C-alpha positions as CSV (number, residue, x, y, z in Angstrom):
1,X,21.1,-4.1,-6.2
2,X,18.5,-2.5,-5.9
3,X,19.4,0.1,-3.2
4,X,23.0,1.2,-3.5
5,X,23.4,4.7,-1.8
6,X,26.0,6.8,-3.6
7,X,28.9,8.3,-1.9
8,X,31.2,10.6,-3.2
9,X,33.4,13.5,-3.0
10,X,29.7,15.6,-2.3
11,X,29.0,13.3,0.6
12,X,28.7,15.5,3.8
13,X,31.5,15.8,6.3
14,X,28.9,15.1,9.1
15,X,28.1,11.7,9.2
16,X,24.8,12.1,10.8
17,X,24.0,14.1,7.8
18,X,24.3,11.2,5.7
19,X,21.9,9.2,8.0
20,X,18.9,12.0,8.1
21,X,19.1,12.2,4.4
22,X,16.7,9.2,4.6
23,X,13.8,10.5,6.3
24,X,14.4,13.8,4.8
25,X,14.0,12.3,1.6
26,X,10.8,10.4,2.2
27,X,9.5,14.1,3.6
28,X,10.4,15.5,-0.1
29,X,9.1,12.3,-1.7
30,X,5.8,12.5,0.0
31,X,5.2,16.4,-0.2
32,X,6.2,15.8,-4.1
33,X,3.6,13.5,-4.9
34,X,1.1,15.1,-2.7
35,X,1.5,18.1,-4.8
36,X,1.2,16.6,-8.4
37,X,-1.6,14.2,-7.2
38,X,-3.9,16.6,-5.6
39,X,-4.0,18.5,-9.0
40,X,-4.0,15.3,-11.0
41,X,-6.6,13.6,-9.1
42,X,-9.0,16.4,-9.3
43,X,-8.3,17.0,-12.9
44,X,-9.2,12.8,-13.2
45,X,-12.5,13.4,-10.9
46,X,-13.8,16.2,-13.7
47,X,-13.1,14.3,-16.8
48,X,-16.9,12.9,-17.0
49,X,-18.2,16.3,-16.2
50,X,-15.9,18.3,-18.4
51,X,-15.1,16.6,-21.1
52,X,-18.5,14.9,-21.7
53,X,-18.4,15.8,-25.9
54,X,-18.4,11.3,-27.1
55,X,-17.0,10.9,-24.0
56,X,-13.4,12.5,-24.2
57,X,-12.6,12.5,-20.6
58,X,-13.2,8.8,-19.9
59,X,-12.1,7.4,-22.6
60,X,-8.8,8.9,-22.2
61,X,-8.4,7.6,-18.7
62,X,-9.5,4.2,-19.8
63,X,-6.7,4.9,-22.5
64,X,-4.3,5.9,-19.9
65,X,-4.9,2.4,-18.0
66,X,-4.7,0.4,-20.7
67,X,-1.3,2.2,-21.7
68,X,-0.5,2.0,-18.0
69,X,-0.4,-2.1,-17.8
70,X,1.3,-2.7,-21.0
71,X,4.2,-0.4,-19.9
72,X,4.3,-1.8,-16.5
73,X,5.2,-4.7,-18.3
74,X,9.0,-3.4,-19.0
75,X,8.9,-0.5,-16.0
76,X,11.1,-2.6,-14.2
77,X,13.6,-2.7,-16.7
78,X,13.1,1.0,-17.9
79,X,13.7,1.9,-13.7
80,X,17.0,-0.3,-13.4
81,X,18.1,1.8,-16.8
82,X,17.1,5.3,-15.5
83,X,17.7,5.0,-11.7
84,X,14.5,5.5,-9.2
85,X,15.5,9.2,-9.0
86,X,15.4,10.3,-12.5
87,X,12.5,7.9,-13.4
88,X,10.4,10.0,-10.6
89,X,11.3,13.2,-12.4
90,X,10.7,11.4,-15.8
91,X,7.2,10.1,-14.6
92,X,6.1,13.3,-13.6
93,X,6.1,15.0,-17.0
94,X,3.3,12.8,-18.3
95,X,0.8,14.3,-15.5
96,X,1.8,17.2,-16.0
97,X,1.2,17.2,-20.2
98,X,-2.3,15.5,-19.5
99,X,-3.4,18.0,-16.8
100,X,-2.2,20.5,-19.9
101,X,-4.1,19.0,-22.4
102,X,-7.3,19.9,-20.8
103,X,-6.7,23.2,-21.4
104,X,-7.6,22.7,-25.6
105,X,-9.4,19.0,-24.9
106,X,-9.3,17.2,-28.5
107,X,-8.6,13.7,-29.6
108,X,-5.7,14.8,-31.0
109,X,-4.3,16.5,-27.6
110,X,-5.7,14.4,-24.8
111,X,-5.5,11.0,-26.5
112,X,-1.6,10.7,-27.1
113,X,-1.1,12.8,-23.9
114,X,-3.3,9.9,-22.2
115,X,-0.9,7.2,-23.9
116,X,2.1,8.7,-22.7
117,X,0.7,9.4,-19.1
118,X,0.3,5.4,-19.2
119,X,4.2,5.1,-20.0
120,X,4.8,7.9,-17.3
121,X,2.8,6.3,-14.5
122,X,3.9,2.8,-14.8
123,X,8.0,4.4,-14.4
124,X,7.0,6.5,-11.6
125,X,5.3,4.2,-9.3
126,X,7.9,1.4,-9.7
127,X,10.8,4.5,-9.0
128,X,8.4,5.4,-6.1
129,X,8.4,1.7,-4.4
130,X,12.0,1.1,-5.2
131,X,13.4,4.5,-3.6
132,X,10.7,4.7,-0.5
133,X,12.0,0.6,0.0
134,X,15.5,1.6,-0.6
135,X,15.2,4.9,1.4
136,X,13.6,2.5,4.8
137,X,16.2,-0.3,4.4
138,X,19.1,2.3,4.4
139,X,17.7,3.7,7.6
140,X,17.1,0.6,9.5
141,X,20.6,0.2,8.7
142,X,22.1,2.7,9.7
143,X,20.0,3.1,12.8
144,X,20.2,-0.4,13.9
145,X,16.2,-0.5,13.8
146,X,13.7,-3.1,12.3
147,X,13.6,-2.8,8.7
148,X,9.8,-4.0,8.7
149,X,8.8,-1.1,11.3
150,X,10.6,1.2,9.1
151,X,9.1,0.1,5.9
152,X,6.4,0.4,7.6
153,X,6.4,3.5,8.9
154,X,7.7,5.2,5.9
155,X,4.8,3.6,3.8
156,X,2.3,5.5,6.2
157,X,4.0,8.4,6.3
158,X,4.1,8.6,2.4
159,X,0.8,7.0,1.7
160,X,-1.1,9.5,4.7
161,X,0.1,12.6,2.5
162,X,-0.6,11.1,-0.8
163,X,-4.0,10.1,0.3
164,X,-4.7,13.5,1.5
165,X,-4.8,14.7,-2.2
166,X,-8.5,13.8,-2.5
167,X,-9.1,16.4,0.4
168,X,-6.8,19.0,-0.9
169,X,-7.8,18.3,-4.3
170,X,-11.3,18.2,-3.8
171,X,-11.4,21.7,-1.8
172,X,-9.5,23.4,-4.5
173,X,-11.8,22.3,-7.0
174,X,-14.9,23.5,-4.7
175,X,-13.3,26.5,-4.1
176,X,-12.2,27.6,-7.6
177,X,-15.2,26.5,-8.9
178,X,-18.5,27.5,-7.6
179,X,-22.4,27.9,-8.8
180,X,-21.9,25.5,-11.8
181,X,-18.5,26.9,-13.0
182,X,-17.4,23.6,-14.1
183,X,-19.5,24.0,-17.4
184,X,-17.8,27.4,-18.1
185,X,-14.7,27.8,-20.3
186,X,-12.9,30.3,-18.5
187,X,-13.5,28.7,-14.9
188,X,-12.1,25.5,-15.9
189,X,-9.3,27.1,-17.8
190,X,-8.2,28.8,-14.6
191,X,-8.6,25.8,-12.6
192,X,-6.2,23.4,-14.9
193,X,-3.7,26.4,-14.9
194,X,-3.9,26.5,-11.0
195,X,-3.5,22.9,-11.2
196,X,-0.3,23.0,-13.5
197,X,1.2,25.3,-10.8
198,X,1.0,22.8,-8.2
199,X,2.2,19.8,-10.3
200,X,5.4,22.3,-11.6
201,X,6.1,22.7,-7.7
202,X,6.1,19.1,-7.2
203,X,8.3,18.2,-10.0
204,X,10.9,20.9,-8.5
205,X,11.0,19.1,-5.5
206,X,11.9,16.0,-6.9
207,X,15.6,17.3,-7.9
208,X,16.2,17.8,-4.2
209,X,16.0,14.2,-3.8
210,X,19.2,12.3,-3.0
211,X,20.4,9.2,-5.5
212,X,19.9,6.1,-4.2
213,X,20.3,3.4,-7.0
214,X,23.1,2.5,-9.3
215,X,21.4,3.8,-12.3
216,X,21.7,0.3,-14.0
217,X,25.8,0.6,-13.7
218,X,25.9,-2.7,-12.1
219,X,27.8,-4.9,-14.3
220,X,27.6,-7.7,-11.7
221,X,24.2,-7.9,-12.5
222,X,23.3,-10.7,-14.9
223,X,22.4,-10.1,-18.3
224,X,18.9,-12.0,-18.9
225,X,16.2,-11.4,-21.7
226,X,13.5,-9.0,-21.2
227,X,10.6,-11.9,-20.9
228,X,12.3,-13.2,-18.2
229,X,12.7,-10.4,-16.2
230,X,9.1,-10.0,-16.7
231,X,8.0,-13.1,-16.1
232,X,10.5,-13.9,-12.8
233,X,8.1,-12.6,-9.9
234,X,5.5,-14.9,-11.6
235,X,7.3,-17.9,-10.7
236,X,7.5,-17.0,-7.2
237,X,4.5,-18.4,-5.1
238,X,4.5,-15.6,-3.2
239,X,3.8,-13.1,-5.5
240,X,1.4,-15.4,-7.3
241,X,-0.5,-15.6,-3.8
242,X,-0.5,-11.5,-3.6
243,X,-1.7,-10.6,-7.4
244,X,-5.4,-11.4,-6.8
245,X,-5.8,-9.0,-3.4
246,X,-3.4,-6.4,-5.9
247,X,-5.9,-7.1,-8.3
248,X,-8.7,-6.2,-5.7
249,X,-7.1,-3.4,-4.6
250,X,-7.3,-1.5,-7.8
251,X,-11.0,-2.5,-8.5
252,X,-11.7,-0.8,-5.3
253,X,-10.1,2.2,-6.6
254,X,-11.8,2.2,-9.6
255,X,-15.0,1.6,-8.1
256,X,-15.2,4.5,-6.0
257,X,-13.7,6.9,-8.8
258,X,-16.2,5.4,-11.4
259,X,-19.2,3.9,-10.1
260,X,-19.6,4.9,-5.8
261,X,-19.7,8.5,-7.2
262,X,-21.8,8.2,-9.9
263,X,-24.2,5.8,-8.5
264,X,-24.4,6.6,-4.3
265,X,-23.1,9.8,-3.9
266,X,-24.6,11.9,-7.2
267,X,-28.1,10.4,-6.4
268,X,-27.9,11.3,-2.6
269,X,-25.9,14.5,-2.6
270,X,-26.0,16.0,-6.0
271,X,-23.0,17.0,-8.4
272,X,-21.6,19.2,-6.1
273,X,-21.5,16.7,-3.0
274,X,-19.5,14.6,-4.9
275,X,-16.4,16.6,-3.8
276,X,-17.4,16.7,-0.5
277,X,-17.6,13.2,-0.4
278,X,-14.3,12.5,-2.1
279,X,-12.8,14.7,0.9
280,X,-14.4,12.9,3.3
281,X,-12.8,9.8,1.3
282,X,-9.6,11.5,1.0
283,X,-9.2,12.4,4.6
284,X,-9.9,9.1,6.5
285,X,-7.7,7.3,4.0
286,X,-4.8,9.8,4.7
287,X,-5.5,9.8,8.9
288,X,-5.8,5.4,8.3
289,X,-2.7,5.3,6.7
290,X,-0.4,7.4,9.1
291,X,-2.3,4.9,11.5
292,X,-1.8,1.6,9.9
293,X,1.6,2.1,8.5
294,X,2.7,2.9,12.3
295,X,1.4,-0.3,13.5
296,X,3.2,-1.9,10.4
297,X,6.1,-4.1,11.7
298,X,6.2,-7.5,10.1
299,X,4.0,-10.3,8.9
300,X,2.0,-10.8,11.7
301,X,0.9,-7.3,11.9
302,X,0.1,-7.3,8.0
303,X,-1.8,-10.2,8.7
304,X,-3.9,-8.8,11.5
305,X,-4.4,-5.2,10.0
306,X,-5.6,-6.2,6.3
307,X,-8.3,-8.4,7.2
308,X,-9.4,-5.6,9.1
309,X,-9.5,-3.6,5.7
310,X,-11.3,-6.1,3.7
311,X,-14.1,-6.1,6.1
312,X,-15.1,-2.9,6.4
313,X,-15.2,-2.7,2.4
314,X,-17.1,-6.1,2.4
315,X,-19.4,-4.4,4.9
316,X,-19.9,-1.2,2.4
317,X,-20.3,-3.5,-0.8
318,X,-23.0,-6.0,0.9
319,X,-24.6,-2.7,2.2
320,X,-24.9,-0.9,-1.0
321,X,-26.1,-4.5,-3.0
322,X,-28.2,-5.8,-0.3
323,X,-30.4,-3.0,1.4
324,X,-28.9,0.6,0.2
325,X,-31.4,3.2,-1.3
326,X,-31.1,7.0,-1.3
327,X,-33.2,8.7,1.4
328,X,-34.2,11.9,2.3
329,X,-33.2,13.4,5.4
330,X,-30.3,14.1,7.3
331,X,-29.4,10.1,6.6
332,X,-29.4,10.4,2.9
333,X,-26.5,13.4,3.2
334,X,-24.9,10.9,6.3
335,X,-25.0,7.4,4.8
336,X,-22.8,8.3,1.6
337,X,-20.2,10.0,3.6
338,X,-19.9,7.3,5.9
339,X,-19.5,4.9,2.9
340,X,-17.0,7.3,1.5
341,X,-14.9,7.3,4.9
342,X,-15.1,3.0,5.2
343,X,-14.2,2.9,1.9
344,X,-11.2,5.3,2.4
345,X,-10.3,3.1,5.4
346,X,-10.1,-0.1,3.1
347,X,-8.2,1.8,0.7
348,X,-5.6,2.9,3.5
349,X,-5.2,-0.6,4.6
350,X,-4.6,-2.1,1.0
351,X,-2.1,0.7,-0.1
352,X,0.1,0.1,3.1
353,X,0.1,-3.2,4.1
354,X,0.8,-4.3,0.2
355,X,3.2,-1.9,-0.4
356,X,5.6,-2.7,3.1
357,X,4.8,-6.6,1.8
358,X,6.4,-6.3,-1.3
359,X,9.2,-4.2,0.5
360,X,9.6,-7.0,3.1
361,X,9.6,-10.1,1.4
362,X,11.0,-9.2,-2.4
363,X,14.5,-7.6,-1.3
364,X,16.5,-9.1,-4.3
365,X,13.8,-7.7,-6.8
366,X,12.5,-4.4,-5.3
367,X,11.4,-3.2,-8.7
368,X,10.1,-6.4,-10.0
369,X,7.3,-6.7,-7.5
370,X,6.2,-3.4,-7.4
371,X,6.1,-3.5,-11.5
372,X,4.1,-6.5,-10.8
373,X,1.9,-4.5,-8.2
374,X,1.2,-1.5,-11.0
375,X,0.7,-4.1,-13.6
376,X,-2.4,-5.8,-11.9
377,X,-3.8,-2.8,-10.3
378,X,-3.5,-0.8,-13.4
379,X,-5.4,-3.7,-15.4
380,X,-8.0,-4.2,-12.9
381,X,-8.6,-0.3,-13.1
382,X,-8.9,-0.3,-16.8
383,X,-11.4,-3.0,-16.3
384,X,-13.5,-1.0,-14.5
385,X,-13.2,1.7,-16.7
386,X,-14.3,0.1,-19.4
387,X,-16.9,-2.3,-18.1
388,X,-18.9,0.3,-15.8
389,X,-20.8,1.8,-19.4
390,X,-22.1,-2.1,-19.8
391,X,-23.2,-3.7,-16.6
392,X,-25.5,-2.6,-13.6
393,X,-23.8,-1.7,-10.3
394,X,-25.5,-4.8,-8.7
395,X,-23.3,-7.0,-11.2
396,X,-20.2,-4.7,-10.2
397,X,-20.7,-5.3,-6.5
398,X,-21.3,-9.0,-7.0
399,X,-17.7,-9.2,-9.0
400,X,-15.9,-6.6,-6.3
401,X,-17.2,-9.3,-4.0
402,X,-15.9,-12.2,-5.4
403,X,-12.9,-10.9,-6.3
404,X,-12.2,-9.7,-2.5
405,X,-13.0,-12.7,-1.1
406,X,-10.4,-15.0,-3.3
407,X,-7.9,-12.3,-2.6
408,X,-8.4,-12.6,1.0
409,X,-8.2,-16.4,0.7
410,X,-5.2,-16.4,-1.2
411,X,-3.4,-13.7,1.4
412,X,-4.5,-16.2,4.2
413,X,-2.4,-19.0,2.4
414,X,0.4,-16.9,1.6
415,X,0.7,-16.0,5.6
416,X,0.5,-19.6,6.4
417,X,3.2,-20.5,4.0
418,X,5.6,-17.4,5.3
419,X,4.5,-18.8,9.1
420,X,5.5,-22.2,7.9
421,X,8.7,-21.3,6.6
422,X,9.6,-19.0,9.6
423,X,9.1,-22.1,11.5
424,X,11.0,-24.2,9.6
425,X,13.9,-21.8,9.9
426,X,13.6,-21.6,13.8
427,X,13.6,-25.3,13.5
428,X,17.0,-25.5,11.4
429,X,18.9,-22.6,13.4
């Protein structure tokens, strides 16, 4: 079982306290990720500006996502052995070490740190998906609530907090790196020290989470080869139909980081405007995550919300491809910020709906489902990082549009398949 809450002699004497641990754990998890990723996200955004020698910053990020993709193949097994809480704690160390490596940037520090970061990212995100879904299911059972609604609400809160990292992290960067300080060693050193302090607080918070799984000690779980555990979700038609949209969700995230800021925001607003645009992106991402999480309850709500996010992003992609050009005046500032807001809304939709969908569909193998989510997302992100220097913006946009249409077509087939399955079960009953 993926979700077995430990109950021992340390359990509270008041039953209600155990029940309230579910929501409290979600609050702790959300705050911890915010503190860790507002620092890491801002540090990631600075890599192309701070570590420019031999493209150390961008190449190290590419290494981290290749490593992320590779280790995601085994992350389900790793999290099963560690337990989701331990996986979350261990996973934070990779982000801390990567940011620390920026204090003395070189291939000898950044390269190994990036590779280790990929391993840690693979287990922290599978651990997060497993832990959050487990908490939602336990909360729904204890309060006799609709499971899909609780999963949607918990994902909405988590990704709302997580998305706000872009807002707070970029504001922190703007506050500490004024007047071109990003090119000065003293300015960036102080900034990265502040980042490490924020991440340390987030790591400490992780220790206050309650245990929620069997830490790999489920003796009744049948033994199987590693290859079968990795491939098992790929034998499920539902997963095969979700994967194209998962891959697009990774493409659109990397597009914002690697292409949108460089090709759209920077020419219109300058280097200093990138932080402001990403703050707008994060603010709308956070707000929309909270809203869509509240609106999510089952397949029918996911089937309505997901196309809305896809349509909003499609408008932005076609806008940039067909008619956008940097202009002067007020509109020259408004257009990139409006695009950033729309891209943030789309990202919020994909994050909340895909995670909720996997949590609802794959009750028997939650870890395996979230491992597949990160395999395909990280592979798509790594692809964009390595292709961005080789292809034009228009080519990237065409690839994005094709991927979006294909992903939504597969998603539509999935919804039809689920509706037919539910209808047949109703007739049989």
